N, CA, C and O atoms as a GROMACS GRO file, in nm:
protein
  600
    1MET      N    1   0.086  -0.117  -0.005
    1MET     CA    2   0.001  -0.005   0.005
    1MET      C    3   0.080   0.145   0.008
    1MET      O    4   0.035   0.249  -0.040
    2PRO      N    5   0.194   0.132   0.069
    2PRO     CA    6   0.283   0.262   0.072
    2PRO      C    7   0.336   0.302  -0.066
    2PRO      O    8   0.354   0.421  -0.093
    3ASN      N    9   0.361   0.212  -0.148
    3ASN     CA   10   0.379   0.241  -0.299
    3ASN      C   11   0.270   0.320  -0.370
    3ASN      O   12   0.290   0.421  -0.438
    4VAL      N   13   0.151   0.260  -0.347
    4VAL     CA   14   0.048   0.337  -0.422
    4VAL      C   15   0.008   0.473  -0.375
    4VAL      O   16  -0.038   0.556  -0.454
    5LEU      N   17   0.025   0.496  -0.252
    5LEU     CA   18   0.018   0.619  -0.188
    5LEU      C   19   0.130   0.723  -0.226
    5LEU      O   20   0.108   0.843  -0.211
    6ILE      N   21   0.268   0.669  -0.283
    6ILE     CA   22   0.354   0.758  -0.308
    6ILE      C   23   0.320   0.788  -0.459
    6ILE      O   24   0.326   0.907  -0.492
    7MET      N   25   0.287   0.699  -0.550
    7MET     CA   26   0.246   0.710  -0.675
    7MET      C   27   0.121   0.814  -0.675
    7MET      O   28   0.132   0.905  -0.757
    8ASP      N   29   0.018   0.814  -0.603
    8ASP     CA   30  -0.070   0.929  -0.608
    8ASP      C   31  -0.011   1.052  -0.568
    8ASP      O   32  -0.043   1.154  -0.628
    9GLU      N   33   0.085   1.057  -0.456
    9GLU     CA   34   0.104   1.188  -0.421
    9GLU      C   35   0.200   1.236  -0.559
    9GLU      O   36   0.172   1.349  -0.599
   10LYS      N   37   0.285   1.179  -0.620
   10LYS     CA   38   0.364   1.210  -0.734
   10LYS      C   39   0.260   1.238  -0.827
   10LYS      O   40   0.263   1.351  -0.876
   11ARG      N   41   0.181   1.170  -0.859
   11ARG     CA   42   0.058   1.215  -0.963
   11ARG      C   43   0.006   1.345  -0.941
   11ARG      O   44   0.002   1.426  -1.033
   12GLU      N   45  -0.035   1.373  -0.825
   12GLU     CA   46  -0.115   1.486  -0.789
   12GLU      C   47  -0.002   1.615  -0.778
   12GLU      O   48  -0.040   1.727  -0.810
   13ASP      N   49   0.125   1.595  -0.734
   13ASP     CA   50   0.204   1.686  -0.758
   13ASP      C   51   0.262   1.738  -0.920
   13ASP      O   52   0.312   1.846  -0.952
   14LEU      N   53   0.237   1.628  -0.996
   14LEU     CA   54   0.264   1.661  -1.150
   14LEU      C   55   0.168   1.720  -1.190
   14LEU      O   56   0.189   1.807  -1.275
   15LEU      N   57   0.029   1.696  -1.144
   15LEU     CA   58  -0.095   1.755  -1.191
   15LEU      C   59  -0.106   1.891  -1.148
   15LEU      O   60  -0.156   1.977  -1.222
   16ARG      N   61  -0.050   1.922  -1.004
   16ARG     CA   62  -0.049   2.049  -0.962
   16ARG      C   63   0.028   2.160  -1.053
   16ARG      O   64  -0.018   2.269  -1.085
   17ARG      N   65   0.176   2.096  -1.094
   17ARG     CA   66   0.258   2.188  -1.160
   17ARG      C   67   0.218   2.211  -1.290
   17ARG      O   68   0.246   2.314  -1.352
   18GLU      N   69   0.154   2.116  -1.335
   18GLU     CA   70   0.110   2.135  -1.486
   18GLU      C   71  -0.019   2.224  -1.481
   18GLU      O   72  -0.050   2.300  -1.573
   19GLY      N   73  -0.092   2.209  -1.367
   19GLY     CA   74  -0.173   2.336  -1.365
   19GLY      C   75  -0.155   2.449  -1.370
   19GLY      O   76  -0.221   2.528  -1.438
   20ARG      N   77  -0.036   2.486  -1.276
   20ARG     CA   78   0.029   2.637  -1.277
   20ARG      C   79   0.075   2.660  -1.391
   20ARG      O   80   0.055   2.773  -1.435
   21ARG      N   81   0.147   2.565  -1.472
   21ARG     CA   82   0.197   2.620  -1.597
   21ARG      C   83   0.100   2.652  -1.695
   21ARG      O   84   0.125   2.738  -1.779
   22LEU      N   85  -0.029   2.581  -1.694
   22LEU     CA   86  -0.126   2.650  -1.785
   22LEU      C   87  -0.195   2.756  -1.753
   22LEU      O   88  -0.250   2.825  -1.839
   23SER      N   89  -0.201   2.785  -1.607
   23SER     CA   90  -0.237   2.892  -1.550
   23SER      C   91  -0.148   3.014  -1.578
   23SER      O   92  -0.205   3.123  -1.570
   24GLU      N   93  -0.039   3.013  -1.606
   24GLU     CA   94   0.067   3.102  -1.619
   24GLU      C   95   0.052   3.149  -1.774
   24GLU      O   96   0.062   3.265  -1.814
   25ARG      N   97   0.028   3.046  -1.844
   25ARG     CA   98   0.048   3.073  -2.015
   25ARG      C   99  -0.105   3.140  -2.021
   25ARG      O  100  -0.110   3.237  -2.096
   26TRP      N  101  -0.210   3.111  -1.966
   26TRP     CA  102  -0.330   3.172  -1.962
   26TRP      C  103  -0.313   3.324  -1.946
   26TRP      O  104  -0.339   3.413  -2.026
   27ARG      N  105  -0.254   3.330  -1.800
   27ARG     CA  106  -0.237   3.462  -1.758
   27ARG      C  107  -0.162   3.545  -1.871
   27ARG      O  108  -0.203   3.659  -1.890
   28SER      N  109  -0.056   3.499  -1.948
   28SER     CA  110   0.041   3.560  -2.010
   28SER      C  111  -0.044   3.601  -2.152
   28SER      O  112  -0.029   3.712  -2.204
   29ARG      N  113  -0.120   3.516  -2.199
   29ARG     CA  114  -0.198   3.521  -2.305
   29ARG      C  115  -0.307   3.639  -2.306
   29ARG      O  116  -0.326   3.717  -2.399
   30ILE      N  117  -0.371   3.637  -2.190
   30ILE     CA  118  -0.466   3.756  -2.165
   30ILE      C  119  -0.380   3.903  -2.156
   30ILE      O  120  -0.407   4.007  -2.216
   31GLY      N  121  -0.268   3.880  -2.062
   31GLY     CA  122  -0.197   4.014  -2.067
   31GLY      C  123  -0.149   4.067  -2.197
   31GLY      O  124  -0.163   4.186  -2.224
   32SER      N  125  -0.088   3.978  -2.284
   32SER     CA  126  -0.035   4.026  -2.411
   32SER      C  127  -0.145   4.066  -2.503
   32SER      O  128  -0.123   4.162  -2.577
   33SER      N  129  -0.262   4.004  -2.508
   33SER     CA  130  -0.380   4.055  -2.564
   33SER      C  131  -0.428   4.192  -2.529
   33SER      O  132  -0.471   4.273  -2.611
   34ILE      N  133  -0.419   4.212  -2.399
   34ILE     CA  134  -0.480   4.340  -2.356
   34ILE      C  135  -0.366   4.468  -2.390
   34ILE      O  136  -0.404   4.579  -2.428
   35ARG      N  137  -0.236   4.437  -2.372
   35ARG     CA  138  -0.141   4.510  -2.408
   35ARG      C  139  -0.135   4.543  -2.550
   35ARG      O  140  -0.105   4.659  -2.578
   36SER      N  141  -0.161   4.451  -2.653
   36SER     CA  142  -0.167   4.486  -2.771
   36SER      C  143  -0.303   4.570  -2.824
   36SER      O  144  -0.295   4.661  -2.906
   37ALA      N  145  -0.422   4.526  -2.766
   37ALA     CA  146  -0.528   4.584  -2.781
   37ALA      C  147  -0.535   4.744  -2.752
   37ALA      O  148  -0.605   4.826  -2.812
   38ARG      N  149  -0.428   4.773  -2.625
   38ARG     CA  150  -0.425   4.930  -2.586
   38ARG      C  151  -0.340   4.984  -2.650
   38ARG      O  152  -0.362   5.102  -2.674
   39GLU      N  153  -0.230   4.935  -2.695
   39GLU     CA  154  -0.130   4.994  -2.762
   39GLU      C  155  -0.182   5.032  -2.897
   39GLU      O  156  -0.160   5.141  -2.949
   40GLY      N  157  -0.267   4.916  -2.962
   40GLY     CA  158  -0.330   4.951  -3.100
   40GLY      C  159  -0.422   5.078  -3.108
   40GLY      O  160  -0.460   5.130  -3.213
   41ARG      N  161  -0.453   5.118  -2.982
   41ARG     CA  162  -0.553   5.241  -2.969
   41ARG      C  163  -0.451   5.371  -2.911
   41ARG      O  164  -0.495   5.482  -2.882
   42ASP      N  165  -0.328   5.338  -2.905
   42ASP     CA  166  -0.259   5.458  -2.834
   42ASP      C  167  -0.306   5.519  -2.723
   42ASP      O  168  -0.322   5.639  -2.700
   43MET      N  169  -0.328   5.418  -2.653
   43MET     CA  170  -0.384   5.442  -2.495
   43MET      C  171  -0.260   5.392  -2.399
   43MET      O  172  -0.184   5.302  -2.433
   44THR      N  173  -0.252   5.460  -2.277
   44THR     CA  174  -0.137   5.417  -2.184
   44THR      C  175  -0.244   5.366  -2.097
   44THR      O  176  -0.367   5.373  -2.098
   45GLN      N  177  -0.136   5.301  -2.008
   45GLN     CA  178  -0.169   5.197  -1.915
   45GLN      C  179  -0.270   5.302  -1.811
   45GLN      O  180  -0.380   5.261  -1.770
   46GLY      N  181  -0.212   5.449  -1.773
   46GLY     CA  182  -0.281   5.508  -1.694
   46GLY      C  183  -0.419   5.546  -1.740
   46GLY      O  184  -0.520   5.562  -1.672
   47ALA      N  185  -0.401   5.557  -1.868
   47ALA     CA  186  -0.556   5.600  -1.923
   47ALA      C  187  -0.649   5.478  -1.911
   47ALA      O  188  -0.765   5.499  -1.876
   48LEU      N  189  -0.616   5.376  -1.931
   48LEU     CA  190  -0.692   5.258  -1.945
   48LEU      C  191  -0.742   5.236  -1.800
   48LEU      O  192  -0.860   5.211  -1.777
   49ALA      N  193  -0.649   5.247  -1.703
   49ALA     CA  194  -0.689   5.214  -1.565
   49ALA      C  195  -0.786   5.324  -1.520
   49ALA      O  196  -0.881   5.293  -1.449
   50ALA      N  197  -0.766   5.444  -1.557
   50ALA     CA  198  -0.878   5.544  -1.520
   50ALA      C  199  -1.009   5.512  -1.569
   50ALA      O  200  -1.106   5.523  -1.494
   51LEU      N  201  -1.020   5.472  -1.686
   51LEU     CA  202  -1.121   5.450  -1.781
   51LEU      C  203  -1.199   5.329  -1.698
   51LEU      O  204  -1.320   5.329  -1.674
   52VAL      N  205  -1.113   5.235  -1.661
   52VAL     CA  206  -1.171   5.098  -1.606
   52VAL      C  207  -1.219   5.136  -1.462
   52VAL      O  208  -1.323   5.083  -1.421
   53GLY      N  209  -1.157   5.216  -1.388
   53GLY     CA  210  -1.175   5.249  -1.235
   53GLY      C  211  -1.091   5.150  -1.152
   53GLY      O  212  -1.136   5.102  -1.048
   54VAL      N  213  -0.964   5.119  -1.200
   54VAL     CA  214  -0.866   5.041  -1.138
   54VAL      C  215  -0.755   5.108  -1.101
   54VAL      O  216  -0.756   5.226  -1.138
   55ASP      N  217  -0.669   5.076  -1.047
   55ASP     CA  218  -0.541   5.121  -1.004
   55ASP      C  219  -0.437   5.070  -1.139
   55ASP      O  220  -0.446   4.966  -1.205
   56ILE      N  221  -0.340   5.182  -1.151
   56ILE     CA  222  -0.261   5.153  -1.282
   56ILE      C  223  -0.166   5.004  -1.243
   56ILE      O  224  -0.132   4.919  -1.326
   57ALA      N  225  -0.143   5.003  -1.126
   57ALA     CA  226  -0.075   4.858  -1.107
   57ALA      C  227  -0.145   4.735  -1.159
   57ALA      O  228  -0.090   4.642  -1.218
   58THR      N  229  -0.276   4.746  -1.128
   58THR     CA  230  -0.373   4.627  -1.173
   58THR      C  231  -0.346   4.595  -1.320
   58THR      O  232  -0.328   4.480  -1.359
   59ILE      N  233  -0.342   4.710  -1.406
   59ILE     CA  234  -0.332   4.706  -1.532
   59ILE      C  235  -0.199   4.660  -1.579
   59ILE      O  236  -0.185   4.591  -1.680
   60SER      N  237  -0.107   4.699  -1.507
   60SER     CA  238   0.058   4.669  -1.528
   60SER      C  239   0.053   4.531  -1.490
   60SER      O  240   0.084   4.459  -1.585
   61LYS      N  241   0.024   4.464  -1.378
   61LYS     CA  242   0.014   4.324  -1.333
   61LYS      C  243  -0.045   4.242  -1.449
   61LYS      O  244   0.014   4.147  -1.502
   62THR      N  245  -0.154   4.283  -1.481
   62THR     CA  246  -0.226   4.200  -1.574
   62THR      C  247  -0.162   4.184  -1.726
   62THR      O  248  -0.162   4.079  -1.789
   63GLU      N  249  -0.108   4.310  -1.772
   63GLU     CA  250  -0.030   4.292  -1.897
   63GLU      C  251   0.108   4.198  -1.880
   63GLU      O  252   0.157   4.132  -1.971
   64ARG      N  253   0.158   4.206  -1.743
   64ARG     CA  254   0.273   4.116  -1.740
   64ARG      C  255   0.274   3.969  -1.702
   64ARG      O  256   0.371   3.894  -1.686
   65GLY      N  257   0.118   3.941  -1.691
   65GLY     CA  258   0.068   3.794  -1.675
   65GLY      C  259   0.077   3.760  -1.527
   65GLY      O  260   0.057   3.645  -1.488
   66LYS      N  261   0.108   3.859  -1.444
   66LYS     CA  262   0.085   3.836  -1.303
   66LYS      C  263  -0.043   3.795  -1.226
   66LYS      O  264  -0.060   3.711  -1.137
   67THR      N  265  -0.131   3.882  -1.290
   67THR     CA  266  -0.263   3.850  -1.227
   67THR      C  267  -0.376   3.848  -1.342
   67THR      O  268  -0.339   3.874  -1.456
   68VAL      N  269  -0.488   3.822  -1.322
   68VAL     CA  270  -0.599   3.806  -1.414
   68VAL      C  271  -0.689   3.885  -1.344
   68VAL      O  272  -0.700   3.868  -1.223
   69PRO      N  273  -0.782   4.006  -1.425
   69PRO     CA  274  -0.893   4.048  -1.358
   69PRO      C  275  -1.025   3.987  -1.357
   69PRO      O  276  -1.066   3.909  -1.443
   70ASP      N  277  -1.092   4.028  -1.253
   70ASP     CA  278  -1.221   3.949  -1.259
   70ASP      C  279  -1.300   3.982  -1.383
   70ASP      O  280  -1.277   4.075  -1.461
   71LEU      N  281  -1.394   3.894  -1.390
   71LEU     CA  282  -1.513   3.913  -1.511
   71LEU      C  283  -1.532   4.035  -1.531
   71LEU      O  284  -1.509   4.089  -1.639
   72ALA      N  285  -1.582   4.101  -1.418
   72ALA     CA  286  -1.660   4.251  -1.461
   72ALA      C  287  -1.550   4.328  -1.499
   72ALA      O  288  -1.586   4.416  -1.578
   73THR      N  289  -1.413   4.329  -1.471
   73THR     CA  290  -1.320   4.414  -1.488
   73THR      C  291  -1.273   4.398  -1.625
   73THR      O  292  -1.251   4.497  -1.695
   74LEU      N  293  -1.254   4.249  -1.677
   74LEU     CA  294  -1.231   4.209  -1.802
   74LEU      C  295  -1.346   4.270  -1.919
   74LEU      O  296  -1.314   4.322  -2.026
   75GLU      N  297  -1.464   4.251  -1.878
   75GLU     CA  298  -1.564   4.319  -1.947
   75GLU      C  299  -1.544   4.453  -1.995
   75GLU      O  300  -1.540   4.492  -2.112
   76SER      N  301  -1.532   4.523  -1.881
   76SER     CA  302  -1.495   4.680  -1.869
   76SER      C  303  -1.395   4.705  -1.987
   76SER      O  304  -1.413   4.783  -2.081
   77ILE      N  305  -1.271   4.613  -1.962
   77ILE     CA  306  -1.149   4.635  -2.070
   77ILE      C  307  -1.186   4.623  -2.192
   77ILE      O  308  -1.157   4.700  -2.283
   78ALA      N  309  -1.266   4.505  -2.200
   78ALA     CA  310  -1.321   4.478  -2.345
   78ALA      C  311  -1.405   4.587  -2.422
   78ALA      O  312  -1.393   4.621  -2.540
   79ASP      N  313  -1.478   4.627  -2.342
   79ASP     CA  314  -1.572   4.751  -2.384
   79ASP      C  315  -1.492   4.889  -2.428
   79ASP      O  316  -1.510   4.957  -2.530
   80ILE      N  317  -1.410   4.906  -2.333
   80ILE     CA  318  -1.320   5.020  -2.352
   80ILE      C  319  -1.228   5.008  -2.463
   80ILE      O  320  -1.212   5.105  -2.537
   81LEU      N  321  -1.160   4.888  -2.484
   81LEU     CA  322  -1.077   4.878  -2.620
   81LEU      C  323  -1.147   4.820  -2.725
   81LEU      O  324  -1.083   4.767  -2.816
   82SER      N  325  -1.272   4.821  -2.728
   82SER     CA  326  -1.371   4.779  -2.869
   82SER      C  327  -1.313   4.639  -2.877
   82SER      O  328  -1.269   4.617  -2.990
   83ALA      N  329  -1.300   4.544  -2.798
   83ALA     CA  330  -1.243   4.420  -2.831
   83ALA      C  331  -1.359   4.319  -2.764
   83ALA      O  332  -1.431   4.350  -2.669
   84SER      N  333  -1.359   4.191  -2.835
   84SER     CA  334  -1.450   4.107  -2.747
   84SER      C  335  -1.354   4.013  -2.654
   84SER      O  336  -1.234   3.985  -2.662
   85LEU      N  337  -1.437   3.982  -2.578
   85LEU     CA  338  -1.366   3.891  -2.464
   85LEU      C  339  -1.293   3.776  -2.504
   85LEU      O  340  -1.194   3.739  -2.442
   86ASP      N  341  -1.343   3.708  -2.618
   86ASP     CA  342  -1.252   3.596  -2.695
   86ASP      C  343  -1.109   3.639  -2.743
   86ASP      O  344  -1.003   3.577  -2.738
   87ASP      N  345  -1.141   3.772  -2.795
   87ASP     CA  346  -1.009   3.828  -2.829
   87ASP      C  347  -0.914   3.860  -2.713
   87ASP      O  348  -0.794   3.847  -2.735
   88LEU      N  349  -0.955   3.901  -2.590
   88LEU     CA  350  -0.881   3.930  -2.496
   88LEU      C  351  -0.822   3.788  -2.434
   88LEU      O  352  -0.705   3.783  -2.396
   89VAL      N  353  -0.893   3.694  -2.428
   89VAL     CA  354  -0.839   3.582  -2.366
   89VAL      C  355  -0.777   3.474  -2.474
   89VAL      O  356  -0.751   3.360  -2.437
   90GLY      N  357  -0.760   3.508  -2.586
   90GLY     CA  358  -0.701   3.461  -2.705
   90GLY      C  359  -0.758   3.331  -2.770
   90GLY      O  360  -0.694   3.244  -2.830
   91ARG      N  361  -0.896   3.337  -2.746
   91ARG     CA  362  -0.981   3.233  -2.797
   91ARG      C  363  -1.028   3.263  -2.942
   91ARG      O  364  -1.061   3.376  -2.977
   92ARG      N  365  -1.029   3.174  -3.010
   92ARG     CA  366  -1.081   3.209  -3.155
   92ARG      C  367  -1.165   3.080  -3.211
   92ARG      O  368  -1.137   2.966  -3.174
   93ALA      N  369  -1.261   3.107  -3.296
   93ALA     CA  370  -1.347   3.009  -3.348
   93ALA      C  371  -1.271   2.919  -3.468
   93ALA      O  372  -1.224   2.977  -3.566
   94PRO      N  373  -1.263   2.787  -3.454
   94PRO     CA  374  -1.186   2.700  -3.573
   94PRO      C  375  -1.248   2.762  -3.701
   94PRO      O  376  -1.359   2.816  -3.708
   95THR      N  377  -1.150   2.743  -3.809
   95THR     CA  378  -1.181   2.788  -3.951
   95THR      C  379  -1.272   2.675  -3.990
   95THR      O  380  -1.279   2.571  -3.924
   96PRO      N  381  -1.339   2.698  -4.099
   96PRO     CA  382  -1.420   2.587  -4.170
   96PRO      C  383  -1.297   2.450  -4.197
   96PRO      O  384  -1.319   2.332  -4.166
   97GLN      N  385  -1.188   2.495  -4.253
   97GLN     CA  386  -1.097   2.409  -4.294
   97GLN      C  387  -1.064   2.308  -4.143
   97GLN      O  388  -1.068   2.186  -4.154
   98GLU      N  389  -1.041   2.354  -4.046
   98GLU     CA  390  -1.012   2.298  -3.910
   98GLU      C  391  -1.116   2.208  -3.869
   98GLU      O  392  -1.089   2.099  -3.818
   99THR      N  393  -1.248   2.252  -3.891
   99THR     CA  394  -1.360   2.185  -3.880
   99THR      C  395  -1.366   2.066  -3.957
   99THR      O  396  -1.386   1.959  -3.900
  100GLU      N  397  -1.349   2.072  -4.093
  100GLU     CA  398  -1.359   1.965  -4.166
  100GLU      C  399  -1.229   1.858  -4.161
  100GLU      O  400  -1.241   1.741  -4.196
  101ASP      N  401  -1.109   1.913  -4.115
  101ASP     CA  402  -1.017   1.824  -4.083
  101ASP      C  403  -1.053   1.754  -3.949
  101ASP      O  404  -1.008   1.640  -3.939
  102ALA      N  405  -1.122   1.798  -3.852
  102ALA     CA  406  -1.158   1.723  -3.756
  102ALA      C  407  -1.287   1.629  -3.772
  102ALA      O  408  -1.362   1.598  -3.679
  103GLY      N  409  -1.299   1.592  -3.896
  103GLY     CA  410  -1.422   1.500  -3.900
  103GLY      C  411  -1.520   1.531  -4.005
  103GLY      O  412  -1.599   1.442  -4.034
  104GLY      N  413  -1.527   1.639  -4.066
  104GLY     CA  414  -1.628   1.707  -4.156
  104GLY      C  415  -1.736   1.741  -4.086
  104GLY      O  416  -1.836   1.738  -4.158
  105ARG      N  417  -1.761   1.775  -3.965
  105ARG     CA  418  -1.880   1.822  -3.887
  105ARG      C  419  -1.927   1.965  -3.894
  105ARG      O  420  -1.988   2.029  -3.808
  106LEU      N  421  -1.884   2.003  -4.018
  106LEU     CA  422  -1.891   2.166  -4.014
  106LEU      C  423  -2.050   2.204  -3.980
  106LEU      O  424  -2.067   2.308  -3.917
  107SER      N  425  -2.155   2.136  -4.012
  107SER     CA  426  -2.263   2.170  -3.998
  107SER      C  427  -2.315   2.183  -3.829
  107SER      O  428  -2.403   2.258  -3.785
  108ARG      N  429  -2.246   2.103  -3.769
  108ARG     CA  430  -2.265   2.062  -3.622
  108ARG      C  431  -2.187   2.154  -3.532
  108ARG      O  432  -2.215   2.160  -3.412
  109ASN      N  433  -2.078   2.235  -3.590
  109ASN     CA  434  -1.994   2.317  -3.536
  109ASN      C  435  -2.067   2.440  -3.513
  109ASN      O  436  -2.115   2.494  -3.612
  110PRO      N  437  -2.085   2.500  -3.387
  110PRO     CA  438  -2.154   2.614  -3.364
  110PRO      C  439  -2.053   2.749  -3.367
  110PRO      O  440  -2.098   2.864  -3.375
  111TRP      N  441  -1.931   2.723  -3.360
  111TRP     CA  442  -1.822   2.833  -3.352
  111TRP      C  443  -1.814   2.939  -3.461
  111TRP      O  444  -1.790   3.057  -3.437
  112PRO      N  445  -1.837   2.886  -3.589
  112PRO     CA  446  -1.846   2.995  -3.700
  112PRO      C  447  -1.969   3.089  -3.671
  112PRO      O  448  -1.961   3.211  -3.680
  113VAL      N  449  -2.079   3.024  -3.638
  113VAL     CA  450  -2.208   3.107  -3.619
  113VAL      C  451  -2.171   3.187  -3.493
  113VAL      O  452  -2.191   3.309  -3.489
  114ILE      N  453  -2.123   3.129  -3.405
  114ILE     CA  454  -2.108   3.220  -3.265
  114ILE      C  455  -1.999   3.352  -3.293
  114ILE      O  456  -2.010   3.466  -3.249
  115ALA      N  457  -1.915   3.308  -3.360
  115ALA     CA  458  -1.804   3.410  -3.405
  115ALA      C  459  -1.895   3.520  -3.488
  115ALA      O  460  -1.881   3.639  -3.461
  116MET      N  461  -1.971   3.487  -3.571
  116MET     CA  462  -2.046   3.585  -3.661
  116MET      C  463  -2.115   3.666  -3.574
  116MET      O  464  -2.106   3.788  -3.585
  117LEU      N  465  -2.192   3.607  -3.474
  117LEU     CA  466  -2.312   3.660  -3.390
  117LEU      C  467  -2.211   3.761  -3.302
  117LEU      O  468  -2.246   3.879  -3.294
  118GLN      N  469  -2.102   3.724  -3.242
  118GLN     CA  470  -2.016   3.803  -3.167
  118GLN      C  471  -1.990   3.927  -3.255
  118GLN      O  472  -2.028   4.037  -3.214
  119SER      N  473  -1.937   3.919  -3.357
  119SER     CA  474  -1.884   4.026  -3.452
  119SER      C  475  -2.009   4.130  -3.455
  119SER      O  476  -1.997   4.249  -3.427
  120GLN      N  477  -2.131   4.067  -3.496
  120GLN     CA  478  -2.248   4.167  -3.513
  120GLN      C  479  -2.295   4.248  -3.392
  120GLN      O  480  -2.346   4.360  -3.387
  121LEU      N  481  -2.260   4.153  -3.286
  121LEU     CA  482  -2.300   4.226  -3.173
  121LEU      C  483  -2.195   4.360  -3.127
  121LEU      O  484  -2.232   4.468  -3.082
  122ASP      N  485  -2.074   4.321  -3.151
  122ASP     CA  486  -1.974   4.418  -3.129
  122ASP      C  487  -1.987   4.538  -3.189
  122ASP      O  488  -1.965   4.649  -3.139
  123GLU      N  489  -2.034   4.503  -3.337
  123GLU     CA  490  -2.049   4.621  -3.408
  123GLU      C  491  -2.167   4.720  -3.385
  123GLU      O  492  -2.160   4.840  -3.412
  124MET      N  493  -2.288   4.651  -3.327
  124MET     CA  494  -2.408   4.707  -3.277
  124MET      C  495  -2.375   4.797  -3.143
  124MET      O  496  -2.434   4.901  -3.111
  125ARG      N  497  -2.269   4.733  -3.073
  125ARG     CA  498  -2.236   4.815  -2.928
  125ARG      C  499  -2.162   4.931  -2.972
  125ARG      O  500  -2.163   5.036  -2.908
  126SER      N  501  -2.096   4.912  -3.086
  126SER     CA  502  -1.985   5.035  -3.115
  126SER      C  503  -2.068   5.136  -3.186
  126SER      O  504  -2.032   5.253  -3.183
  127GLU      N  505  -2.180   5.100  -3.252
  127GLU     CA  506  -2.284   5.214  -3.313
  127GLU      C  507  -2.355   5.265  -3.197
  127GLU      O  508  -2.367   5.387  -3.194
  128MET      N  509  -2.407   5.194  -3.097
  128MET     CA  510  -2.470   5.217  -3.004
  128MET      C  511  -2.394   5.344  -2.907
  128MET      O  512  -2.455   5.440  -2.859
  129ARG      N  513  -2.269   5.320  -2.894
  129ARG     CA  514  -2.167   5.394  -2.839
  129ARG      C  515  -2.149   5.536  -2.898
  129ARG      O  516  -2.147   5.639  -2.832
  130GLN      N  517  -2.136   5.525  -3.046
  130GLN     CA  518  -2.118   5.647  -3.124
  130GLN      C  519  -2.250   5.721  -3.123
  130GLN      O  520  -2.246   5.842  -3.106
  131ASP      N  521  -2.372   5.658  -3.141
  131ASP     CA  522  -2.500   5.737  -3.136
  131ASP      C  523  -2.506   5.795  -2.989
  131ASP      O  524  -2.547   5.911  -2.983
  132ARG      N  525  -2.476   5.739  -2.882
  132ARG     CA  526  -2.480   5.804  -2.758
  132ARG      C  527  -2.383   5.925  -2.744
  132ARG      O  528  -2.421   6.025  -2.683
  133ASP      N  529  -2.278   5.919  -2.790
  133ASP     CA  530  -2.177   6.031  -2.798
  133ASP      C  531  -2.226   6.150  -2.869
  133ASP      O  532  -2.218   6.268  -2.834
  134ARG      N  533  -2.285   6.090  -2.990
  134ARG     CA  534  -2.319   6.222  -3.067
  134ARG      C  535  -2.455   6.286  -3.000
  134ARG      O  536  -2.478   6.406  -3.014
  135ARG      N  537  -2.534   6.211  -2.933
  135ARG     CA  538  -2.650   6.278  -2.871
  135ARG      C  539  -2.605   6.363  -2.758
  135ARG      O  540  -2.663   6.469  -2.733
  136SER      N  541  -2.497   6.316  -2.683
  136SER     CA  542  -2.454   6.412  -2.593
  136SER      C  543  -2.391   6.510  -2.605
  136SER      O  544  -2.391   6.600  -2.520
  137GLU      N  545  -2.318   6.512  -2.722
  137GLU     CA  546  -2.251   6.631  -2.787
  137GLU      C  547  -2.372   6.732  -2.846
  137GLU      O  548  -2.361   6.854  -2.847
  138SER      N  549  -2.455   6.679  -2.882
  138SER     CA  550  -2.545   6.781  -2.958
  138SER      C  551  -2.677   6.808  -2.864
  138SER      O  552  -2.776   6.858  -2.919
  139ALA      N  553  -2.682   6.779  -2.735
  139ALA     CA  554  -2.789   6.800  -2.648
  139ALA      C  555  -2.748   6.953  -2.592
  139ALA      O  556  -2.632   6.990  -2.581
  140PRO      N  557  -2.839   7.016  -2.565
  140PRO     CA  558  -2.800   7.148  -2.515
  140PRO      C  559  -2.773   7.158  -2.375
  140PRO      O  560  -2.834   7.096  -2.288
  141LYS      N  561  -2.680   7.236  -2.357
  141LYS     CA  562  -2.610   7.250  -2.228
  141LYS      C  563  -2.704   7.329  -2.130
  141LYS      O  564  -2.729   7.444  -2.168
  142ARG      N  565  -2.759   7.292  -2.013
  142ARG     CA  566  -2.839   7.336  -1.908
  142ARG      C  567  -2.776   7.438  -1.850
  142ARG      O  568  -2.656   7.421  -1.828
  143PRO      N  569  -2.825   7.541  -1.820
  143PRO     CA  570  -2.723   7.649  -1.733
  143PRO      C  571  -2.731   7.593  -1.603
  143PRO      O  572  -2.829   7.526  -1.571
  144PRO      N  573  -2.621   7.619  -1.513
  144PRO     CA  574  -2.622   7.572  -1.376
  144PRO      C  575  -2.741   7.632  -1.296
  144PRO      O  576  -2.766   7.751  -1.318
  145LYS      N  577  -2.814   7.568  -1.211
  145LYS     CA  578  -2.907   7.609  -1.118
  145LYS      C  579  -2.851   7.705  -1.017
  145LYS      O  580  -2.742   7.695  -0.961
  146ALA      N  581  -2.957   7.816  -0.998
  146ALA     CA  582  -2.930   7.918  -0.919
  146ALA      C  583  -2.950   7.872  -0.773
  146ALA      O  584  -3.053   7.810  -0.748
  147PRO      N  585  -2.864   7.896  -0.679
  147PRO     CA  586  -2.861   7.848  -0.531
  147PRO      C  587  -2.994   7.912  -0.474
  147PRO      O  588  -3.034   8.024  -0.505
  148ARG      N  589  -3.051   7.833  -0.393
  148ARG     CA  590  -3.166   7.865  -0.317
  148ARG      C  591  -3.153   7.954  -0.216
  148ARG      O  592  -3.062   7.933  -0.135
  149SER      N  593  -3.235   8.068  -0.199
  149SER     CA  594  -3.231   8.146  -0.082
  149SER      C  595  -3.310   8.108   0.003
  149SER      O  596  -3.424   8.075  -0.029
  150ALA      N  597  -3.266   8.104   0.134
  150ALA     CA  598  -3.370   8.053   0.244
  150ALA      C  599  -3.429   8.154   0.320
  150ALA      O  600  -3.510   8.126   0.408
   0.00000   0.00000   0.00000
């Protein structure tokens, strides 16, 4: 029995190390995606941090792969950088060729449809932001309220 216990402990240790390695790669992928999207929009870490509402150190640690933001922060970053969550986490839909190579189950693969819908959703969000910005710019400015006299 002691040999079985040692093997189980070795296997658990190996799985833990592999899990950490995968987690580090995942954090690094998210960080580099955020950095490239931010730099593609000529935005500084400080500007992104201010828009998201987090400390600049949070953005820096995320881009260096030290931490991963929570989902709400990641969604805010995606919205500000006009990127999808899939773009930020480095996930992509398989191409039709990849799907066909995987057994010709193209009609059963939902990824191309999901990617198309995500793209359309991103375009609609962008249009809505532009409309909101146009409306706020053209809205008449209200004069400040006069202080009440007691």
